[in-house]
C-alpha positions in Angstrom: 159.1 132.2 -91.3 155.0 131.6 -90.1 152.9 129.5 -88.5 150.5 131.7 -87.3 147.7 132.0 -84.7 144.7 131.3 -85.8 142.6 127.7 -86.7 143.2 126.7 -90.9 140.3 125.6 -92.9 139.5 122.0 -92.5 140.7 121.4 -88.8 138.7 118.5 -87.8 141.0 116.8 -85.6 142.3 114.6 -87.4 144.4 111.8 -86.4 146.7 109.2 -88.0 145.0 106.7 -89.7 147.7 104.2 -88.9 149.4 105.3 -85.5 153.0 105.1 -85.3 155.0 103.6 -82.4 157.0 107.3 -81.8 156.5 107.2 -78.1 159.6 104.2 -78.8 162.5 106.8 -79.8 164.8 107.9 -77.8 168.5 109.7 -77.6 169.9 106.0 -76.8 171.8 105.0 -80.5 169.2 103.0 -81.4 167.1 101.8 -84.1 163.6 101.8 -82.9 161.0 100.2 -85.2 157.8 103.1 -85.9 155.3 100.2 -87.9 156.3 97.0 -89.8 159.6 97.5 -92.0 159.7 101.1 -90.9 162.5 102.4 -88.4 163.5 105.2 -86.9 166.8 106.6 -84.7 167.2 109.8 -82.9 170.4 111.8 -82.2 171.2 114.8 -80.4 172.2 117.7 -82.7 173.6 120.7 -82.4 172.0 122.8 -85.5 175.5 123.3 -88.0 176.9 121.3 -85.2 176.8 125.2 -83.9 177.5 125.0 -79.9 175.2 128.3 -79.1 172.2 126.7 -80.3 169.6 125.0 -78.9 169.9 121.0 -78.8 167.8 119.3 -81.2 167.5 115.8 -82.7 168.8 114.5 -85.7 166.4 111.3 -87.1 167.7 108.8 -90.4 164.8 106.7 -91.0 165.0 103.2 -92.7 163.0 101.0 -94.4 163.0 97.5 -95.7 162.4 97.7 -99.7 162.4 95.6 -102.6 164.5 96.9 -105.1 164.1 97.0 -109.1 166.4 93.3 -109.0 163.7 91.8 -106.5 166.8 91.5 -103.8 165.6 93.5 -100.5 167.3 95.8 -98.6 168.0 98.8 -96.1 167.3 102.3 -97.3 168.3 105.2 -95.6 166.5 108.5 -95.9 168.5 111.1 -93.5 172.6 111.9 -93.1 172.8 112.6 -89.6 176.4 113.3 -88.2 178.3 112.9 -85.3 178.7 115.6 -84.1 179.4 116.9 -80.6 176.6 115.2 -78.8 176.8 111.8 -79.7 179.6 109.0 -78.7 178.7 106.0 -81.2 179.3 107.1 -85.2 175.4 106.9 -87.0 177.0 104.9 -89.9 178.1 102.3 -87.6 175.0 101.8 -86.2 173.1 102.0 -89.2 174.8 98.9 -90.4 175.1 97.2 -87.2 171.7 97.7 -87.7 171.2 96.4 -91.1 173.6 93.2 -90.6 171.3 92.7 -86.8 167.9 92.2 -90.3 170.7 89.7 -93.0 170.3 93.0 -94.9 172.5 95.1 -97.1 172.2 98.6 -97.8 172.6 100.1 -101.2 170.5 103.5 -101.1 171.6 106.5 -99.0 169.5 108.9 -99.2 170.8 112.9 -98.0 167.8 115.1 -97.5 169.4 118.1 -98.7 170.7 121.7 -96.3 173.7 121.3 -94.4 173.1 117.8 -94.0 175.8 118.1 -96.4 178.2 118.2 -94.0 178.7 114.8 -93.0 178.7 112.6 -96.4 182.0 112.0 -96.6 181.7 110.1 -93.6 178.9 107.8 -94.7 180.3 107.2 -98.4 183.8 106.4 -96.1 181.8 104.0 -93.4 179.9 102.6 -96.5 182.3 101.8 -99.9 179.3 100.1 -101.3 176.5 102.2 -100.4 175.1 104.9 -103.5 174.4 108.3 -102.6 171.2 110.0 -103.9 170.5 113.8 -103.4 168.7 116.5 -104.1 171.2 118.6 -107.4 170.3 122.0 -107.2 172.7 123.0 -103.9 174.7 120.6 -102.7 176.9 120.1 -106.1 177.9 123.5 -106.4 178.6 124.4 -102.8 182.2 123.7 -101.3 182.2 120.7 -99.4 179.2 119.0 -102.0 182.4 119.5 -104.9 184.6 118.1 -102.8 183.2 114.9 -101.9 181.9 114.8 -105.1 185.7 114.9 -106.6 186.3 112.8 -104.1 184.3 109.7 -104.8 183.0 110.1 -107.9 179.4 110.5 -109.8 179.6 106.6 -109.8 178.6 107.3 -106.3 176.4 110.2 -105.6 173.7 110.0 -108.4 171.4 112.6 -108.6 168.0 111.8 -106.5 165.9 111.2 -109.2 162.5 113.8 -109.0 159.2 111.7 -107.9 161.8 109.3 -106.4 162.2 105.1 -107.3 159.4 103.6 -109.9 159.8 100.4 -108.1 158.8 102.1 -104.3 155.9 103.0 -105.9 153.2 102.7 -102.9 156.4 101.5 -100.5 158.1 104.9 -100.2 158.0 107.8 -102.3 160.6 110.3 -102.1 160.2 114.6 -103.6 162.7 116.4 -105.1 161.4 119.4 -103.5 162.3 122.8 -105.6 161.3 126.5 -106.3 163.0 128.2 -103.1 165.9 130.3 -103.0 168.3 130.6 -99.6 171.9 132.5 -98.7 175.0 131.5 -99.7 177.0 129.5 -98.5 177.9 130.3 -95.3 180.4 127.6 -94.0 180.2 125.9 -90.5 182.6 124.6 -87.5 183.4 121.0 -89.5 184.7 123.3 -92.3 186.4 125.0 -90.1 184.7 128.2 -89.8 184.3 129.2 -85.7 181.7 128.5 -83.7 179.0 131.8 -83.3 178.9 133.8 -80.9 176.7 137.2 -79.4 178.7 138.9 -81.0 178.6 137.4 -84.4 175.0 137.3 -84.6 175.1 140.8 -86.3 177.1 140.0 -89.0 175.8 137.2 -89.7 172.5 138.4 -90.1 173.6 140.6 -93.0 174.4 137.0 -94.8 170.7 135.4 -94.9 169.8 137.4 -97.8 168.5 134.5 -100.0 170.0 134.2 -103.1 171.3 130.7 -104.0 168.8 127.2 -105.7 167.6 125.9 -102.7 166.0 121.9 -102.8 165.4 119.7 -100.1 163.6 116.0 -100.1 160.3 115.5 -98.5 159.0 111.5 -98.4 155.4 109.7 -98.2 154.4 106.9 -96.3 151.9 105.5 -97.7 151.5 102.4 -95.3 150.8 104.8 -92.1 150.1 107.7 -93.8 152.8 109.9 -92.6 154.3 112.6 -94.7 158.3 113.0 -94.5 159.7 117.0 -94.5 162.7 118.7 -95.2 164.0 121.5 -93.3 161.4 124.3 -95.0 159.2 123.6 -92.8 160.3 123.7 -89.3 160.5 121.6 -86.9 157.0 120.7 -84.7 156.0 121.8 -81.4 153.5 120.3 -80.2 150.9 122.3 -78.8 151.4 122.9 -74.9 155.1 122.4 -75.1 157.9 125.1 -74.6 159.6 126.7 -78.2 163.0 127.6 -77.6 163.5 131.1 -77.6 165.7 131.2 -80.7 163.3 128.9 -82.1 160.8 131.7 -81.3 162.5 133.9 -82.9 161.9 132.4 -86.3 158.3 132.6 -86.0 158.3 129.2 -84.7 155.1 128.0 -82.7 153.5 125.0 -80.8 151.0 123.5 -82.1 151.6 124.7 -85.9 153.2 123.3 -89.2 155.7 126.8 -89.4 156.9 126.9 -93.3 159.6 129.3 -94.3 159.2 132.8 -95.5 161.0 135.3 -97.9 163.7 136.8 -95.2 165.0 132.6 -95.3 163.7 130.9 -97.8 162.1 133.2 -100.8 160.6 131.9 -103.8 162.7 131.2 -107.0 160.4 129.4 -109.0 156.6 130.2 -108.3 155.3 127.0 -110.9 157.2 124.3 -110.2 157.1 125.5 -106.1 153.4 124.9 -106.5 153.4 122.0 -108.4 155.4 120.6 -105.6 153.2 121.4 -102.6 150.3 120.2 -104.6 152.2 116.8 -104.8 152.4 116.8 -101.3 149.4 117.3 -100.3 147.4 115.4 -102.9 148.7 112.4 -100.5 146.8 110.5 -98.1 148.6 111.6 -95.1 147.6 111.8 -91.5 150.9 112.9 -89.6 154.0 115.0 -90.1 157.3 114.4 -89.2 160.7 116.4 -90.1 163.8 115.4 -89.6 165.0 117.7 -86.1 161.7 117.4 -83.5 162.7 115.7 -79.9 162.2 112.0 -80.0 158.5 110.7 -79.5 157.8 113.8 -81.4 155.5 114.2 -84.6 152.3 116.5 -86.1 149.4 113.7 -85.1 146.5 116.2 -85.4 145.7 117.6 -88.9 148.6 117.5 -90.0 147.6 118.0 -93.7 144.9 121.1 -92.4 148.2 122.6 -90.8 151.0 122.1 -93.8 148.3 123.6 -96.6 147.9 127.1 -93.8 151.3 127.2 -93.2 151.9 126.8 -97.0 149.5 129.4 -98.0 150.4 132.3 -95.2 153.9 132.0 -97.0 152.4 132.4 -100.7 154.2 128.7 -101.9 150.7 128.1 -103.1 147.1 130.2 -103.7 145.2 131.3 -100.3 
């Protein structure tokens, strides 16, 4: 993973044109309004539900949108799991929130990565929801195959490359492709043992990028916010302490660090570059992922930092 130590070109000190209420976030099992018709909720989480890894956030975003049929709905982006740290089921919290707004939940967007581990819980809790997934990896992994076999392709659809036409200008999705990652590594929720210090050397051997990897980005035009995927490490604001485990992967406070070839190698250069250019063409002045701690987002020179991160790992030309 690379973030660097030199200020990138284009640094102007640019701050958000439309500030969001990040200060309202906390680990309280409640959706908070970031801006009109846009909310987030934060859950405590260990990556992969591995107890030895540092506790991070596992956000979900909610948007009031108008569907193709002209009716309003609450669209959910992100699939958090209860794990071992939350005393309430995220799906129940989302349903109660939707009921408080008088809105149905019709669409749930999975951002990809290990978040597929929680798909079964959401589909069981919400019998009428349609799940949209990035299509290059999830359907070919054991957990993904099992969920598709159980619920069928009538309820689990591939996310269109650029999201939903009727939502352009409201919330714009991108199926981000072109990378490859390590082969599937079973997690505790799939019956595997938790990691320990003694198992780390054996794990490191399995981390060679070999399989297609894809995730989902989203752009919220009203606030100028880009919501990123796990191929860009979660952001630590300048001056804050980065947990030791994350320092090992090259993360550094104050930057947006993209995964290098040791973690996620380039699979399709043209496709990857096109997707990066789609992101950088959007008019965003703030950036956030799913795992920053509550209240944390990249709020200064977000686009310049992301462009720098992409260049340093050769996702786009230098």
